[in-house]
Z-matrix of the N, CA and C atoms (Angstrom, degrees):
N
C 1 1.440
C 2 1.521 1 108.44
N 3 1.302 2 115.91 1 133.14
C 4 1.449 3 119.64 2 180.00
C 5 1.518 4 109.75 3 -83.91
N 6 1.311 5 114.89 4 165.62
C 7 1.456 6 120.06 5 178.99
C 8 1.525 7 110.10 6 -59.74
N 9 1.332 8 116.56 7 -39.28
C 10 1.450 9 120.47 8 -179.79
C 11 1.530 10 110.70 9 -62.31
N 12 1.328 11 118.04 10 -41.89
C 13 1.457 12 120.99 11 178.94
C 14 1.521 13 111.20 12 -60.47
N 15 1.313 14 116.81 13 -46.07
C 16 1.458 15 119.19 14 -178.43
C 17 1.524 16 110.93 15 -67.56
N 18 1.319 17 118.09 16 -32.58
C 19 1.455 18 120.36 17 176.87
C 20 1.510 19 111.02 18 -66.34
N 21 1.320 20 116.97 19 -40.68
C 22 1.457 21 120.09 20 178.28
C 23 1.516 22 110.76 21 -65.04
N 24 1.324 23 117.22 22 -41.98
C 25 1.457 24 120.02 23 -179.63
C 26 1.520 25 110.89 24 -65.01
N 27 1.311 26 117.77 25 -40.81
C 28 1.459 27 119.98 26 -177.73
C 29 1.527 28 111.32 27 -67.96
N 30 1.333 29 118.20 28 -18.63
C 31 1.454 30 121.19 29 179.57
C 32 1.526 31 112.23 30 -90.30
N 33 1.322 32 117.73 31 -7.10
C 34 1.444 33 121.90 32 -178.77
C 35 1.533 34 109.18 33 -78.15
N 36 1.331 35 118.36 34 118.49
C 37 1.467 36 120.29 35 -177.54
C 38 1.529 37 113.58 36 -61.08
N 39 1.318 38 117.67 37 -32.37
C 40 1.465 39 120.05 38 -179.53
C 41 1.518 40 110.26 39 -69.83
N 42 1.322 41 117.63 40 -45.87
C 43 1.467 42 118.99 41 179.14
C 44 1.527 43 110.49 42 -67.67
N 45 1.308 44 117.47 43 -32.49
C 46 1.463 45 120.65 44 175.89
C 47 1.528 46 110.52 45 -63.40
N 48 1.327 47 116.91 46 -41.79
C 49 1.463 48 120.88 47 177.98
C 50 1.521 49 110.39 48 -64.38
N 51 1.325 50 116.63 49 -43.71
C 52 1.462 51 120.15 50 179.74
C 53 1.528 52 110.83 51 -63.96
N 54 1.326 53 116.74 52 -41.04
C 55 1.462 54 120.27 53 178.04
C 56 1.529 55 110.97 54 -64.54
N 57 1.315 56 116.55 55 -38.50
C 58 1.465 57 120.03 56 178.23
C 59 1.523 58 111.32 57 -63.68
N 60 1.328 59 116.96 58 -39.87
C 61 1.466 60 120.24 59 178.14
C 62 1.529 61 110.01 60 -67.41
N 63 1.330 62 117.45 61 -36.98
C 64 1.469 63 120.03 62 175.05
C 65 1.529 64 110.08 63 -60.53
N 66 1.325 65 116.49 64 -40.61
C 67 1.468 66 120.46 65 177.68
C 68 1.522 67 110.91 66 -63.89
N 69 1.322 68 116.93 67 -37.99
C 70 1.466 69 120.70 68 177.50
C 71 1.524 70 109.64 69 -62.81
N 72 1.318 71 116.18 70 -44.26
C 73 1.467 72 119.87 71 -179.65
C 74 1.535 73 110.22 72 -57.75
N 75 1.325 74 116.53 73 -45.96
C 76 1.471 75 119.59 74 179.14
C 77 1.522 76 111.18 75 -63.95
N 78 1.320 77 116.70 76 -42.47
C 79 1.470 78 120.06 77 -178.35
C 80 1.531 79 111.40 78 -66.88
N 81 1.328 80 116.77 79 -40.84
C 82 1.469 81 120.02 80 179.88
C 83 1.527 82 109.47 81 -68.62
N 84 1.317 83 117.19 82 -41.96
C 85 1.471 84 120.04 83 178.30
C 86 1.524 85 110.31 84 -60.27
N 87 1.323 86 116.31 85 -41.61
C 88 1.472 87 120.65 86 178.53
C 89 1.537 88 109.87 87 -64.28
N 90 1.325 89 116.55 88 -42.69
C 91 1.471 90 119.89 89 179.61
C 92 1.523 91 111.25 90 -65.27
N 93 1.322 92 116.77 91 -31.82
C 94 1.463 93 119.39 92 179.60
C 95 1.528 94 111.29 93 -71.41
N 96 1.322 95 116.49 94 -36.71
C 97 1.466 96 119.13 95 -179.25
C 98 1.533 97 112.18 96 -84.25
N 99 1.327 98 116.31 97 -24.67
C 100 1.466 99 121.73 98 179.03
C 101 1.527 100 108.64 99 -134.34
N 102 1.319 101 118.01 100 73.18
C 103 1.468 102 120.92 101 -173.66
C 104 1.529 103 113.40 102 -75.06
N 105 1.309 104 114.82 103 86.11
C 106 1.463 105 120.33 104 174.59
C 107 1.533 106 107.58 105 -115.21
N 108 1.320 107 115.69 106 166.00
C 109 1.471 108 119.22 107 177.30
C 110 1.527 109 110.48 108 -56.63
N 111 1.324 110 115.96 109 -39.29
C 112 1.463 111 120.17 110 -177.27
C 113 1.533 112 111.69 111 -66.68
N 114 1.336 113 118.42 112 -46.78
C 115 1.467 114 119.63 113 -177.68
C 116 1.530 115 110.96 114 -68.52
N 117 1.324 116 116.53 115 -34.45
C 118 1.467 117 119.55 116 177.26
C 119 1.526 118 109.93 117 -66.98
N 120 1.327 119 116.42 118 -41.65
C 121 1.474 120 120.11 119 178.04
C 122 1.528 121 110.58 120 -64.29
N 123 1.318 122 117.47 121 -39.78
C 124 1.469 123 120.69 122 177.95
C 125 1.527 124 110.26 123 -62.80
N 126 1.324 125 117.54 124 -39.84
C 127 1.462 126 121.10 125 177.73
C 128 1.526 127 110.16 126 -65.34
N 129 1.327 128 117.21 127 -41.39
C 130 1.464 129 120.24 128 178.78
C 131 1.530 130 110.80 129 -64.72
N 132 1.322 131 116.68 130 -39.18
C 133 1.462 132 120.19 131 177.29
C 134 1.530 133 110.73 132 -64.13
N 135 1.319 134 116.91 133 -40.58
C 136 1.461 135 120.94 134 178.57
C 137 1.526 136 110.42 135 -64.07
N 138 1.324 137 116.66 136 -37.96
C 139 1.471 138 121.07 137 177.81
C 140 1.527 139 110.07 138 -63.34
N 141 1.311 140 117.13 139 -45.71
C 142 1.467 141 120.89 140 178.92
C 143 1.520 142 110.82 141 -58.75
N 144 1.316 143 116.05 142 -44.13
C 145 1.463 144 120.80 143 179.69
C 146 1.534 145 110.59 144 -64.58
N 147 1.312 146 117.31 145 -41.34
C 148 1.465 147 121.04 146 179.46
C 149 1.528 148 110.91 147 -66.21
N 150 1.325 149 116.56 148 -39.10
C 151 1.470 150 119.60 149 178.01
C 152 1.528 151 110.57 150 -60.11
N 153 1.319 152 116.24 151 -40.84
C 154 1.472 153 120.02 152 178.13
C 155 1.527 154 110.85 153 -66.09
N 156 1.326 155 116.19 154 -42.96
C 157 1.468 156 120.12 155 -179.25
C 158 1.531 157 110.97 156 -64.16
N 159 1.332 158 116.64 157 -40.23
C 160 1.465 159 120.39 158 178.65
C 161 1.530 160 110.33 159 -66.39
N 162 1.308 161 117.39 160 -42.11
C 163 1.467 162 120.62 161 178.87
C 164 1.530 163 110.17 162 -61.34
N 165 1.311 164 116.32 163 -41.50
C 166 1.466 165 120.35 164 178.73
C 167 1.527 166 110.62 165 -65.92
N 168 1.323 167 117.12 166 -42.64
C 169 1.464 168 120.66 167 179.30
C 170 1.523 169 110.33 168 -64.64
N 171 1.322 170 116.22 169 -40.67
C 172 1.468 171 120.09 170 -179.15
C 173 1.529 172 110.59 171 -65.65
N 174 1.326 173 117.51 172 -32.45
C 175 1.461 174 120.97 173 178.71
C 176 1.529 175 111.33 174 -64.77
N 177 1.325 176 116.08 175 -28.23
C 178 1.467 177 120.45 176 -177.66
C 179 1.519 178 112.96 177 -103.28
N 180 1.313 179 117.02 178 -27.86
C 181 1.460 180 121.47 179 -174.72
C 182 1.521 181 108.57 180 -145.33
N 183 1.308 182 115.99 181 122.10
C 184 1.460 183 118.16 182 173.57
C 185 1.523 184 105.77 183 -109.41
N 186 1.307 185 114.60 184 80.89
C 187 1.452 186 119.30 185 -174.93
C 188 1.521 187 110.52 186 -127.88
N 189 1.318 188 116.56 187 168.54
C 190 1.476 189 119.97 188 -177.85
C 191 1.531 190 113.80 189 -55.15
N 192 1.310 191 118.49 190 -33.96
C 193 1.467 192 120.05 191 -179.11
C 194 1.527 193 111.12 192 -64.10
N 195 1.315 194 116.88 193 -36.64
C 196 1.469 195 120.22 194 178.73
C 197 1.529 196 109.50 195 -70.07
N 198 1.327 197 116.39 196 -41.96
C 199 1.465 198 120.57 197 177.63
C 200 1.525 199 110.65 198 -61.51
N 201 1.321 200 116.40 199 -42.33
C 202 1.469 201 121.42 200 179.11
C 203 1.530 202 110.17 201 -61.84
N 204 1.321 203 116.49 202 -43.90
C 205 1.467 204 119.95 203 178.99
C 206 1.525 205 110.40 204 -61.48
N 207 1.330 206 116.65 205 -41.23
C 208 1.459 207 120.33 206 179.93
C 209 1.529 208 110.88 207 -66.23
N 210 1.320 209 117.40 208 -41.21
C 211 1.467 210 120.43 209 178.32
C 212 1.528 211 110.87 210 -64.24
N 213 1.319 212 116.46 211 -41.15
C 214 1.469 213 119.89 212 177.95
C 215 1.519 214 110.80 213 -63.56
N 216 1.322 215 115.99 214 -39.81
C 217 1.462 216 119.84 215 178.34
C 218 1.533 217 110.45 216 -62.50
N 219 1.317 218 117.20 217 -42.20
C 220 1.465 219 120.00 218 179.37
C 221 1.532 220 110.76 219 -61.73
N 222 1.316 221 117.06 220 -39.03
C 223 1.469 222 120.59 221 177.13
C 224 1.522 223 111.00 222 -63.32
N 225 1.327 224 116.47 223 -41.55
C 226 1.468 225 120.17 224 179.74
C 227 1.531 226 110.75 225 -66.57
N 228 1.314 227 117.33 226 -38.44
C 229 1.472 228 120.20 227 177.45
C 230 1.524 229 109.94 228 -62.21
N 231 1.308 230 115.89 229 -39.99
C 232 1.465 231 120.12 230 178.12
C 233 1.522 232 110.64 231 -64.03
N 234 1.325 233 117.03 232 -43.20
C 235 1.475 234 120.85 233 178.15
C 236 1.524 235 110.15 234 -59.75
N 237 1.330 236 117.25 235 -43.36
C 238 1.459 237 120.54 236 -179.14
C 239 1.521 238 110.60 237 -65.54
N 240 1.320 239 116.98 238 -38.91
C 241 1.470 240 120.05 239 179.47
C 242 1.528 241 111.53 240 -62.63
N 243 1.320 242 117.28 241 -27.39
C 244 1.462 243 120.21 242 179.98
C 245 1.522 244 112.99 243 -69.36
N 246 1.325 245 118.53 244 -19.80
C 247 1.471 246 119.76 245 -179.97
C 248 1.515 247 112.66 246 -102.87
N 249 1.304 248 116.71 247 -6.16
C 250 1.475 249 118.98 248 -177.44
C 251 1.513 250 111.09 249 -90.90
């Protein structure tokens, strides 16, 4: 992949939303295995960031990928609520 390709991908709101949800998954998984105030706060911060990314993607694209990202985010929020 060339630098130009990766720059184009990073500017895509849908892929940004999907990447943000992936980050939430990692943060929530970490908080579940190491439930400290810090890891829970990091997961909550990742959720906030993903919510913004999804809202931005939805403003530009209302497609199945955005819906999928939102559904995945809701599942991660539920997982985090189970440890709080």
